[in-house]
MOPAC internal coordinates of N, CA, C and O (Angstrom, degrees):
PM7 1SCF
backbone

  N    0.0000 0     0.00 0     0.00 0    0    0    0
  C    1.4477 1     0.00 0     0.00 0    1    0    0
  C    1.5152 1   111.35 1     0.00 0    2    1    0
  O    1.2310 1   119.76 1   137.76 1    3    2    1
  N    1.3120 1   118.07 1   -42.24 1    3    2    1
  C    1.4616 1   121.71 1  -177.10 1    5    3    2
  C    1.5226 1   109.63 1   -80.25 1    6    5    3
  O    1.2310 1   120.81 1   -58.45 1    7    6    5
  N    1.3170 1   116.05 1   121.55 1    7    6    5
  C    1.4591 1   120.99 1  -177.96 1    9    7    6
  C    1.5278 1   112.10 1   -96.43 1   10    9    7
  O    1.2310 1   120.48 1  -162.21 1   11   10    9
  N    1.3226 1   116.69 1    17.79 1   11   10    9
  C    1.4514 1   120.12 1   179.81 1   13   11   10
  C    1.5189 1   112.86 1    95.79 1   14   13   11
  O    1.2310 1   119.84 1   175.89 1   15   14   13
  N    1.3162 1   117.91 1    -4.11 1   15   14   13
  C    1.4566 1   121.10 1  -179.30 1   17   15   14
  C    1.5202 1   111.30 1   -99.49 1   18   17   15
  O    1.2310 1   119.74 1   173.15 1   19   18   17
  N    1.3063 1   118.11 1    -6.85 1   19   18   17
  C    1.4523 1   122.57 1   176.46 1   21   19   18
  C    1.5091 1   113.71 1    68.83 1   22   21   19
  O    1.2310 1   121.81 1    10.37 1   23   22   21
  N    1.3092 1   114.14 1  -169.63 1   23   22   21
  C    1.4597 1   121.25 1  -175.18 1   25   23   22
  C    1.5241 1   112.14 1   -62.03 1   26   25   23
  O    1.2310 1   119.93 1   134.64 1   27   26   25
  N    1.3156 1   117.73 1   -45.36 1   27   26   25
  C    1.4731 1   119.83 1  -177.53 1   29   27   26
  C    1.5309 1   111.20 1   -63.73 1   30   29   27
  O    1.2310 1   120.06 1   138.54 1   31   30   29
  N    1.3114 1   117.50 1   -41.46 1   31   30   29
  C    1.4543 1   120.75 1   177.83 1   33   31   30
  C    1.5285 1   111.38 1   -64.20 1   34   33   31
  O    1.2310 1   120.81 1   138.56 1   35   34   33
  N    1.3126 1   116.05 1   -41.44 1   35   34   33
  C    1.4657 1   121.71 1   178.07 1   37   35   34
  C    1.5238 1   109.78 1   -59.92 1   38   37   35
  O    1.2310 1   120.85 1   129.43 1   39   38   37
  N    1.3293 1   115.97 1   -50.57 1   39   38   37
  C    1.4659 1   120.79 1  -178.89 1   41   39   38
  C    1.5179 1   110.14 1   -60.11 1   42   41   39
  O    1.2310 1   120.08 1   134.09 1   43   42   41
  N    1.3097 1   117.46 1   -45.91 1   43   42   41
  C    1.4638 1   121.29 1   179.93 1   45   43   42
  C    1.5238 1   111.23 1   -59.23 1   46   45   43
  O    1.2310 1   120.22 1   134.94 1   47   46   45
  N    1.3300 1   117.18 1   -45.06 1   47   46   45
  C    1.4625 1   121.29 1  -178.06 1   49   47   46
  C    1.5219 1   111.82 1   -69.41 1   50   49   47
  O    1.2310 1   119.91 1   140.79 1   51   50   49
  N    1.3283 1   117.78 1   -39.21 1   51   50   49
  C    1.4649 1   120.51 1   177.27 1   53   51   50
  C    1.5271 1   110.31 1   -63.86 1   54   53   51
  O    1.2310 1   120.70 1   134.18 1   55   54   53
  N    1.3244 1   116.26 1   -45.82 1   55   54   53
  C    1.4684 1   119.17 1  -178.69 1   57   55   54
  C    1.5252 1   111.82 1   -67.01 1   58   57   55
  O    1.2310 1   120.41 1   145.19 1   59   58   57
  N    1.3137 1   116.83 1   -34.81 1   59   58   57
  C    1.4745 1   119.91 1   176.96 1   61   59   58
  C    1.5313 1   110.03 1   -65.84 1   62   61   59
  O    1.2310 1   120.16 1   136.16 1   63   62   61
  N    1.3160 1   117.29 1   -43.84 1   63   62   61
  C    1.4746 1   120.85 1   177.60 1   65   63   62
  C    1.5272 1   109.96 1   -63.47 1   66   65   63
  O    1.2310 1   120.20 1   139.50 1   67   66   65
  N    1.3145 1   117.22 1   -40.50 1   67   66   65
  C    1.4619 1   121.48 1   177.68 1   69   67   66
  C    1.5273 1   110.60 1   -60.76 1   70   69   67
  O    1.2310 1   120.66 1   132.22 1   71   70   69
  N    1.3376 1   116.35 1   -47.78 1   71   70   69
  C    1.4751 1   119.80 1  -178.65 1   73   71   70
  C    1.5286 1   111.99 1   -61.21 1   74   73   71
  O    1.2310 1   120.37 1   148.62 1   75   74   73
  N    1.3255 1   116.91 1   -31.38 1   75   74   73
  C    1.4696 1   121.16 1  -177.56 1   77   75   74
  C    1.5226 1   113.22 1   -86.33 1   78   77   75
  O    1.2310 1   120.00 1   173.63 1   79   78   77
  N    1.3187 1   117.61 1    -6.37 1   79   78   77
  C    1.4571 1   120.86 1  -176.35 1   81   79   78
  C    1.5268 1   110.12 1   -74.81 1   82   81   79
  O    1.2310 1   121.05 1   -47.00 1   83   82   81
  N    1.3302 1   115.59 1   133.00 1   83   82   81
  C    1.4693 1   121.59 1   178.80 1   85   83   82
  C    1.5193 1   110.53 1   -56.26 1   86   85   83
  O    1.2310 1   120.99 1   -45.63 1   87   86   85
  N    1.3197 1   115.70 1   134.37 1   87   86   85
  C    1.4544 1   121.20 1   176.82 1   89   87   86
  C    1.5166 1   114.31 1    96.65 1   90   89   87
  O    1.2310 1   119.95 1   171.55 1   91   90   89
  N    1.3427 1   117.70 1    -8.45 1   91   90   89
  C    1.4635 1   120.06 1   178.74 1   93   91   90
  C    1.5210 1   109.93 1   -92.11 1   94   93   91
  O    1.2310 1   121.18 1   -13.12 1   95   94   93
  N    1.3277 1   115.34 1   166.88 1   95   94   93
  C    1.4674 1   120.98 1   178.64 1   97   95   94
  C    1.5184 1   111.69 1   -68.31 1   98   97   95
  O    1.2310 1   120.43 1   158.09 1   99   98   97
  N    1.3164 1   116.78 1   -21.91 1   99   98   97
  C    1.4543 1   120.26 1  -177.58 1  101   99   98
  C    1.5141 1   112.58 1    88.39 1  102  101   99
  O    1.2310 1   120.74 1  -171.05 1  103  102  101
  N    1.3210 1   116.20 1     8.95 1  103  102  101
  C    1.4578 1   120.80 1   176.99 1  105  103  102
  C    1.5281 1   108.65 1  -132.15 1  106  105  103
  O    1.2310 1   121.32 1   -22.99 1  107  106  105
  N    1.3212 1   115.07 1   157.01 1  107  106  105
  C    1.4585 1   120.70 1   176.68 1  109  107  106
  C    1.5117 1   108.83 1  -121.29 1  110  109  107
  O    1.2310 1   120.95 1   -37.61 1  111  110  109
  N    1.3187 1   115.79 1   142.39 1  111  110  109
  C    1.4514 1   121.10 1  -179.11 1  113  111  110
  C    1.5323 1   110.05 1  -110.05 1  114  113  111
  O    1.2310 1   121.12 1    -3.72 1  115  114  113
  N    1.3092 1   115.47 1   176.28 1  115  114  113
  C    1.4608 1   120.92 1  -178.99 1  117  115  114
  C    1.5327 1   111.02 1   -57.08 1  118  117  115
  O    1.2310 1   120.14 1   137.94 1  119  118  117
  N    1.3256 1   117.34 1   -42.06 1  119  118  117
  C    1.4697 1   120.58 1   179.92 1  121  119  118
  C    1.5286 1   111.11 1   -62.30 1  122  121  119
  O    1.2310 1   120.19 1   145.93 1  123  122  121
  N    1.3263 1   117.25 1   -34.07 1  123  122  121
  C    1.4671 1   121.20 1   177.12 1  125  123  122
  C    1.5244 1   110.17 1   -66.56 1  126  125  123
  O    1.2310 1   121.03 1   138.47 1  127  126  125
  N    1.3238 1   115.63 1   -41.53 1  127  126  125
  C    1.4665 1   120.48 1   178.27 1  129  127  126
  C    1.5295 1   110.52 1   -63.08 1  130  129  127
  O    1.2310 1   120.40 1   138.29 1  131  130  129
  N    1.3220 1   116.83 1   -41.71 1  131  130  129
  C    1.4634 1   120.82 1   179.35 1  133  131  130
  C    1.5378 1   110.38 1   -65.04 1  134  133  131
  O    1.2310 1   120.29 1   139.70 1  135  134  133
  N    1.3134 1   117.05 1   -40.30 1  135  134  133
  C    1.4572 1   119.71 1   178.42 1  137  135  134
  C    1.5217 1   110.91 1   -66.37 1  138  137  135
  O    1.2310 1   120.04 1   139.47 1  139  138  137
  N    1.3233 1   117.54 1   -40.53 1  139  138  137
  C    1.4663 1   120.76 1   176.82 1  141  139  138
  C    1.5258 1   110.12 1   -60.37 1  142  141  139
  O    1.2310 1   120.30 1   141.38 1  143  142  141
  N    1.3176 1   117.04 1   -38.62 1  143  142  141
  C    1.4624 1   120.67 1   177.41 1  145  143  142
  C    1.5339 1   110.69 1   -64.95 1  146  145  143
  O    1.2310 1   120.49 1   139.70 1  147  146  145
  N    1.3133 1   116.67 1   -40.30 1  147  146  145
  C    1.4728 1   120.05 1   177.72 1  149  147  146
  C    1.5237 1   111.12 1   -64.71 1  150  149  147
  O    1.2310 1   120.32 1   141.15 1  151  150  149
  N    1.3230 1   117.00 1   -38.85 1  151  150  149
  C    1.4692 1   120.73 1   178.06 1  153  151  150
  C    1.5272 1   109.77 1   -64.24 1  154  153  151
  O    1.2310 1   120.32 1   139.84 1  155  154  153
  N    1.3155 1   116.99 1   -40.16 1  155  154  153
  C    1.4629 1   121.08 1   176.54 1  157  155  154
  C    1.5202 1   109.74 1   -61.19 1  158  157  155
  O    1.2310 1   120.54 1   133.49 1  159  158  157
  N    1.3167 1   116.57 1   -46.51 1  159  158  157
  C    1.4556 1   121.05 1  -178.29 1  161  159  158
  C    1.5298 1   111.70 1   -64.79 1  162  161  159
  O    1.2310 1   120.22 1   149.42 1  163  162  161
  N    1.3045 1   117.18 1   -30.58 1  163  162  161
  C    1.4701 1   121.65 1   176.23 1  165  163  162
  C    1.5185 1   112.09 1   -75.13 1  166  165  163
  O    1.2310 1   120.44 1   162.36 1  167  166  165
  N    1.3327 1   116.76 1   -17.64 1  167  166  165
  C    1.4545 1   120.52 1  -179.40 1  169  167  166
  C    1.5155 1   113.54 1    86.68 1  170  169  167
  O    1.2310 1   120.18 1  -158.58 1  171  170  169
  N    1.3329 1   117.26 1    21.42 1  171  170  169
  C    1.4660 1   121.35 1   178.34 1  173  171  170
  C    1.5220 1   107.85 1   -76.70 1  174  173  171
  O    1.2310 1   120.46 1   -56.31 1  175  174  173
  N    1.3098 1   116.72 1   123.69 1  175  174  173
  C    1.4702 1   120.04 1  -176.68 1  177  175  174
  C    1.5228 1   110.90 1   -71.05 1  178  177  175
  O    1.2310 1   121.67 1   -27.38 1  179  178  177
  N    1.3243 1   114.41 1   152.62 1  179  178  177
  C    1.4741 1   119.61 1   175.34 1  181  179  178
  C    1.5096 1   110.80 1   -59.95 1  182  181  179
  O    1.2310 1   120.47 1   144.46 1  183  182  181
  N    1.3300 1   116.70 1   -35.54 1  183  182  181
  C    1.4584 1   119.91 1   179.42 1  185  183  182
  C    1.5164 1   112.35 1   -60.22 1  186  185  183
  O    1.2310 1   120.30 1   138.38 1  187  186  185
  N    1.3196 1   117.02 1   -41.62 1  187  186  185
  C    1.4722 1   120.62 1   177.34 1  189  187  186
  C    1.5252 1   109.67 1   -62.90 1  190  189  187
  O    1.2310 1   120.63 1   135.16 1  191  190  189
  N    1.3192 1   116.40 1   -44.84 1  191  190  189
  C    1.4644 1   120.22 1  -178.65 1  193  191  190
  C    1.5275 1   110.64 1   -64.22 1  194  193  191
  O    1.2310 1   120.40 1   135.02 1  195  194  193
  N    1.3100 1   116.84 1   -44.98 1  195  194  193
  C    1.4679 1   120.00 1   179.82 1  197  195  194
  C    1.5269 1   110.60 1   -64.89 1  198  197  195
  O    1.2310 1   120.03 1   142.56 1  199  198  197
  N    1.3219 1   117.55 1   -37.44 1  199  198  197
  C    1.4676 1   119.71 1   176.24 1  201  199  198
  C    1.5257 1   110.70 1   -64.20 1  202  201  199
  O    1.2310 1   120.40 1   142.04 1  203  202  201
  N    1.3269 1   116.84 1   -37.96 1  203  202  201
  C    1.4632 1   120.25 1   176.91 1  205  203  202
  C    1.5273 1   111.01 1   -64.14 1  206  205  203
  O    1.2310 1   120.14 1   139.67 1  207  206  205
  N    1.3326 1   117.33 1   -40.33 1  207  206  205
  C    1.4633 1   120.03 1   176.59 1  209  207  206
  C    1.5203 1   110.78 1   -59.42 1  210  209  207
  O    1.2310 1   120.77 1   135.34 1  211  210  209
  N    1.3180 1   116.13 1   -44.66 1  211  210  209
  C    1.4638 1   120.79 1  -178.71 1  213  211  210
  C    1.5245 1   110.12 1   -64.83 1  214  213  211
  O    1.2310 1   120.21 1   132.67 1  215  214  213
  N    1.3255 1   117.20 1   -47.33 1  215  214  213
  C    1.4576 1   120.78 1  -178.97 1  217  215  214
  C    1.5195 1   111.35 1   -59.71 1  218  217  215
  O    1.2310 1   120.13 1   134.07 1  219  218  217
  N    1.3163 1   117.36 1   -45.93 1  219  218  217
  C    1.4690 1   120.74 1   179.40 1  221  219  218
  C    1.5237 1   111.54 1   -64.91 1  222  221  219
  O    1.2310 1   120.33 1   138.00 1  223  222  221
  N    1.3260 1   116.97 1   -42.00 1  223  222  221
  C    1.4705 1   120.31 1  -178.98 1  225  223  222
  C    1.5287 1   110.55 1   -64.49 1  226  225  223
  O    1.2310 1   120.00 1   138.23 1  227  226  225
  N    1.3237 1   117.60 1   -41.77 1  227  226  225
  C    1.4669 1   120.27 1   178.87 1  229  227  226
  C    1.5253 1   109.90 1   -64.02 1  230  229  227
  O    1.2310 1   120.13 1   136.47 1  231  230  229
  N    1.2964 1   117.36 1   -43.53 1  231  230  229
  C    1.4706 1   120.67 1   178.84 1  233  231  230
  C    1.5215 1   111.23 1   -60.19 1  234  233  231
  O    1.2310 1   120.41 1   139.93 1  235  234  233
  N    1.3280 1   116.82 1   -40.07 1  235  234  233
  C    1.4643 1   120.17 1  -179.19 1  237  235  234
  C    1.5269 1   111.66 1   -70.61 1  238  237  235
  O    1.2310 1   120.35 1   145.39 1  239  238  237
  N    1.3284 1   116.94 1   -34.61 1  239  238  237
  C    1.4629 1   120.07 1  -176.49 1  241  239  238
  C    1.5189 1   113.73 1   -85.16 1  242  241  239
  O    1.2310 1   120.35 1   152.31 1  243  242  241
  N    1.3153 1   116.94 1   -27.69 1  243  242  241
  C    1.4699 1   120.88 1  -176.13 1  245  243  242
  C    1.5274 1   109.15 1   -93.23 1  246  245  243
  O    1.2310 1   120.70 1  -116.15 1  247  246  245
  N    1.2980 1   116.27 1    63.85 1  247  246  245
  C    1.4605 1   122.81 1  -179.02 1  249  247  246
  C    1.5117 1   109.55 1  -118.02 1  250  249  247
  O    1.2310 1   120.50 1   -20.76 1  251  250  249
  N    1.3187 1   116.65 1   159.24 1  251  250  249
  C    1.4605 1   118.80 1   177.07 1  253  251  250
  C    1.5352 1   111.42 1   -56.08 1  254  253  251
  O    1.2310 1   121.06 1   -35.21 1  255  254  253
  N    1.3087 1   115.58 1   144.79 1  255  254  253
  C    1.4717 1   120.39 1  -177.20 1  257  255  254
  C    1.5255 1   111.74 1   -61.47 1  258  257  255
  O    1.2310 1   119.69 1   150.73 1  259  258  257
  N    1.3235 1   118.19 1   -29.27 1  259  258  257
  C    1.4573 1   120.44 1  -178.16 1  261  259  258
  C    1.5335 1   113.29 1   -91.85 1  262  261  259
  O    1.2310 1   120.30 1  -174.22 1  263  262  261
  N    1.3210 1   117.04 1     5.78 1  263  262  261
  C    1.4706 1   120.22 1   177.85 1  265  263  262
  C    1.5164 1   109.29 1   -71.87 1  266  265  263
  O    1.2310 1   120.58 1   -34.07 1  267  266  265
  N    1.3211 1   116.49 1   145.93 1  267  266  265
  C    1.4713 1   118.08 1   178.23 1  269  267  266
  C    1.5234 1   110.61 1   -64.10 1  270  269  267
  O    1.2310 1   120.27 1   -32.32 1  271  270  269
  N    1.3145 1   117.09 1   147.68 1  271  270  269
  C    1.4652 1   120.16 1  -178.77 1  273  271  270
  C    1.5263 1   111.25 1   -64.03 1  274  273  271
  O    1.2310 1   121.25 1   -32.19 1  275  274  273
  N    1.3081 1   115.22 1   147.81 1  275  274  273
  C    1.4544 1   121.18 1   177.26 1  277  275  274
  C    1.5224 1   109.44 1   -91.65 1  278  277  275
  O    1.2310 1   121.04 1   -29.59 1  279  278  277
  N    1.3085 1   115.61 1   150.41 1  279  278  277
  C    1.4612 1   120.37 1   177.62 1  281  279  278
  C    1.5193 1   111.14 1   -73.35 1  282  281  279
  O    1.2310 1   121.34 1   -13.60 1  283  282  281
  N    1.3028 1   115.04 1   166.40 1  283  282  281
  C    1.4512 1   122.40 1   177.99 1  285  283  282
  C    1.5312 1   109.98 1   -71.65 1  286  285  283
  O    1.2310 1   120.96 1   -40.26 1  287  286  285
  N    1.3252 1   115.78 1   139.74 1  287  286  285
  C    1.4657 1   121.14 1   176.20 1  289  287  286
  C    1.5262 1   107.27 1   -76.09 1  290  289  287
  O    1.2310 1   120.63 1   -55.20 1  291  290  289
  N    1.3292 1   116.39 1   124.80 1  291  290  289
  C    1.4582 1   121.01 1  -173.89 1  293  291  290
  C    1.5154 1   113.70 1  -112.68 1  294  293  291
  O    1.2310 1   120.58 1  -178.03 1  295  294  293
  N    1.3419 1   116.50 1     1.97 1  295  294  293
  C    1.4683 1   118.25 1  -176.77 1  297  295  294
  C    1.5138 1   110.69 1  -152.80 1  298  297  295
  O    1.2310 1   121.05 1   -37.09 1  299  298  297
  N    1.3072 1   115.60 1   142.91 1  299  298  297
  C    1.4632 1   121.50 1   173.97 1  301  299  298
  C    1.5253 1   110.43 1   -59.59 1  302  301  299
  O    1.2310 1   120.32 1   152.48 1  303  302  301
  N    1.3300 1   116.99 1   -27.52 1  303  302  301
  C    1.4634 1   121.82 1  -179.36 1  305  303  302
  C    1.5434 1   111.28 1   -60.73 1  306  305  303
  O    1.2310 1   119.88 1   154.72 1  307  306  305
  N    1.3184 1   117.83 1   -25.28 1  307  306  305
  C    1.4693 1   121.12 1   177.02 1  309  307  306
  C    1.5292 1   110.21 1   -53.67 1  310  309  307
  O    1.2310 1   120.65 1   145.96 1  311  310  309
  N    1.3129 1   116.36 1   -34.04 1  311  310  309
  C    1.4649 1   121.16 1  -174.02 1  313  311  310
  C    1.5343 1   113.85 1   -86.33 1  314  313  311
  O    1.2310 1   119.59 1   173.47 1  315  314  313
  N    1.3276 1   118.39 1    -6.53 1  315  314  313
  C    1.4705 1   119.41 1  -176.96 1  317  315  314
  C    1.5278 1   113.58 1   -55.38 1  318  317  315
  O    1.2310 1   118.60 1   132.88 1  319  318  317
  N    1.3315 1   120.27 1   -47.12 1  319  318  317
  C    1.4702 1   118.60 1   178.58 1  321  319  318
  C    1.5253 1   112.71 1   -61.06 1  322  321  319
  O    1.2310 1   120.25 1   145.01 1  323  322  321
  N    1.3164 1   117.13 1   -34.99 1  323  322  321
  C    1.4620 1   120.90 1  -179.32 1  325  323  322
  C    1.5339 1   109.49 1   -73.35 1  326  325  323
  O    1.2310 1   120.25 1   143.50 1  327  326  325
  N    1.3266 1   117.14 1   -36.50 1  327  326  325
  C    1.4665 1   120.44 1   175.98 1  329  327  326
  C    1.5314 1   109.16 1   -61.16 1  330  329  327
  O    1.2310 1   120.49 1   134.83 1  331  330  329
  N    1.3357 1   116.66 1   -45.17 1  331  330  329
  C    1.4616 1   119.83 1   177.95 1  333  331  330
  C    1.5275 1   110.89 1   -62.21 1  334  333  331
  O    1.2310 1   120.31 1   140.30 1  335  334  333
  N    1.3083 1   117.01 1   -39.70 1  335  334  333
  C    1.4636 1   121.61 1   178.44 1  337  335  334
  C    1.5362 1   110.31 1   -61.89 1  338  337  335
  O    1.2310 1   120.48 1   134.26 1  339  338  337
  N    1.3185 1   116.68 1   -45.74 1  339  338  337
  C    1.4671 1   120.57 1  -179.80 1  341  339  338
  C    1.5350 1   110.00 1   -64.31 1  342  341  339
  O    1.2310 1   120.16 1   141.80 1  343  342  341
  N    1.3251 1   117.30 1   -38.20 1  343  342  341
  C    1.4684 1   120.08 1   177.84 1  345  343  342
  C    1.5299 1   111.28 1   -59.93 1  346  345  343
  O    1.2310 1   120.76 1   146.46 1  347  346  345
  N    1.3366 1   116.15 1   -33.54 1  347  346  345
  C    1.4673 1   120.88 1  -178.59 1  349  347  346
  C    1.5302 1   113.67 1   -88.05 1  350  349  347
  O    1.2310 1   119.92 1   170.35 1  351  350  349
  N    1.3226 1   117.75 1    -9.65 1  351  350  349
  C    1.4670 1   121.40 1  -176.62 1  353  351  350
  C    1.5272 1   111.15 1   -73.76 1  354  353  351
  O    1.2310 1   121.80 1   -32.35 1  355  354  353
  N    1.2946 1   114.16 1   147.65 1  355  354  353
  C    1.4668 1   120.69 1   174.47 1  357  355  354
  C    1.5261 1   107.24 1  -124.80 1  358  357  355
  O    1.2310 1   121.50 1  -107.73 1  359  358  357
  N    1.3340 1   114.73 1    72.27 1  359  358  357
  C    1.4533 1   120.85 1   179.58 1  361  359  358
  C    1.5253 1   108.49 1  -125.93 1  362  361  359
  O    1.2310 1   121.33 1   -19.55 1  363  362  361
  N    1.3019 1   115.06 1   160.45 1  363  362  361
  C    1.4563 1   119.72 1  -179.01 1  365  363  362
  C    1.5297 1   110.45 1   -75.29 1  366  365  363
  O    1.2310 1   120.56 1   -23.57 1  367  366  365
  N    1.3197 1   116.53 1   156.43 1  367  366  365
  C    1.4760 1   120.22 1   176.28 1  369  367  366
  C    1.5377 1   111.67 1   -59.29 1  370  369  367
  O    1.2310 1   120.42 1   155.36 1  371  370  369
  N    1.3229 1   116.80 1   -24.64 1  371  370  369
  C    1.4635 1   120.12 1   179.74 1  373  371  370
  C    1.5300 1   111.56 1   -63.52 1  374  373  371
  O    1.2310 1   120.20 1   151.13 1  375  374  373
  N    1.3272 1   117.23 1   -28.87 1  375  374  373
  C    1.4556 1   120.57 1   177.83 1  377  375  374
  C    1.5309 1   110.33 1   -60.17 1  378  377  375
  O    1.2310 1   120.50 1   135.16 1  379  378  377
  N    1.3150 1   116.65 1   -44.84 1  379  378  377
  C    1.4691 1   119.76 1  -179.40 1  381  379  378
  C    1.5299 1   110.85 1   -72.73 1  382  381  379
  O    1.2310 1   119.93 1   149.91 1  383  382  381
  N    1.3267 1   117.73 1   -30.09 1  383  382  381
  C    1.4685 1   119.98 1   173.41 1  385  383  382
  C    1.5318 1   109.38 1   -64.25 1  386  385  383
  O    1.2310 1   120.71 1   138.45 1  387  386  385
  N    1.3288 1   116.25 1   -41.55 1  387  386  385
  C    1.4703 1   121.44 1   176.55 1  389  387  386
  C    1.5292 1   109.86 1   -59.59 1  390  389  387
  O    1.2310 1   120.35 1   133.95 1  391  390  389
  N    1.3359 1   116.94 1   -46.05 1  391  390  389
  C    1.4706 1   120.35 1   179.09 1  393  391  390
  C    1.5153 1   111.76 1   -62.13 1  394  393  391
  O    1.2310 1   120.32 1   139.45 1  395  394  393
  N    1.3339 1   116.99 1   -40.55 1  395  394  393
  C    1.4717 1   120.21 1   177.73 1  397  395  394
  C    1.5283 1   110.04 1   -61.05 1  398  397  395
  O    1.2310 1   120.95 1   138.56 1  399  398  397
  N    1.3200 1   115.79 1   -41.44 1  399  398  397
  C    1.4699 1   120.85 1   178.43 1  401  399  398
  C    1.5339 1   110.10 1   -62.22 1  402  401  399
  O    1.2310 1   120.40 1   135.08 1  403  402  401
  N    1.3436 1   116.83 1   -44.92 1  403  402  401
  C    1.4634 1   121.10 1   178.79 1  405  403  402
  C    1.5277 1   110.41 1   -61.60 1  406  405  403
  O    1.2310 1   120.85 1   138.09 1  407  406  405
  N    1.3097 1   115.98 1   -41.91 1  407  406  405
  C    1.4665 1   121.45 1  -178.58 1  409  407  406
  C    1.5240 1   110.26 1   -63.92 1  410  409  407
  O    1.2310 1   120.26 1   138.06 1  411  410  409
  N    1.3246 1   117.11 1   -41.94 1  411  410  409
  C    1.4635 1   120.52 1   177.57 1  413  411  410
  C    1.5270 1   110.73 1   -62.96 1  414  413  411
  O    1.2310 1   120.47 1   139.25 1  415  414  413
  N    1.3157 1   116.71 1   -40.75 1  415  414  413
  C    1.4605 1   120.67 1   179.18 1  417  415  414
  C    1.5105 1   112.25 1   -64.02 1  418  417  415
  O    1.2310 1   120.49 1   137.69 1  419  418  417
  N    1.3257 1   116.66 1   -42.31 1  419  418  417
  C    1.4725 1   120.87 1   178.39 1  421  419  418
  C    1.5204 1   109.83 1   -65.76 1  422  421  419
  O    1.2310 1   120.24 1   138.36 1  423  422  421
  N    1.3181 1   117.14 1   -41.64 1  423  422  421
  C    1.4654 1   121.03 1  -178.62 1  425  423  422
  C    1.5385 1   109.82 1   -64.41 1  426  425  423
  O    1.2310 1   120.34 1   139.67 1  427  426  425
  N    1.3244 1   116.95 1   -40.33 1  427  426  425
  C    1.4707 1   119.44 1   178.44 1  429  427  426
  C    1.5232 1   111.82 1   -65.92 1  430  429  427
  O    1.2310 1   120.60 1   144.91 1  431  430  429
  N    1.3242 1   116.47 1   -35.09 1  431  430  429
  C    1.4783 1   120.57 1  -178.27 1  433  431  430
  C    1.5124 1   112.18 1   -72.44 1  434  433  431
  O    1.2310 1   120.43 1   158.28 1  435  434  433
  N    1.3278 1   116.78 1   -21.72 1  435  434  433
  C    1.4741 1   118.89 1  -176.48 1  437  435  434
  C    1.4645 1   111.89 1   -90.85 1  438  437  435
  O    1.2310 1   120.10 1   180.00 1  439  438  437

């Protein structure tokens, strides 16, 4: 899990990925930083977290056109259930590459 950047590097990278995720406010708060620290202490890899961001973003964007709009994500905690889901998934890394590709396509179309 540790790529040589330690806890602070992990937290910084997780929060940066969170801020860049579609549907978020684009800012991180103290509670988000604390949660990122807890994820580090649990040993959750950045890859799992980033995959959870992608999965949640695709789900939010791939909705029926007549569905009511979703609110802005205001906390990293929103992603906790999806992080747990990704931890339990047994899918190939190509699945998340496919989702990233879909997400890029949706973002370009909007």
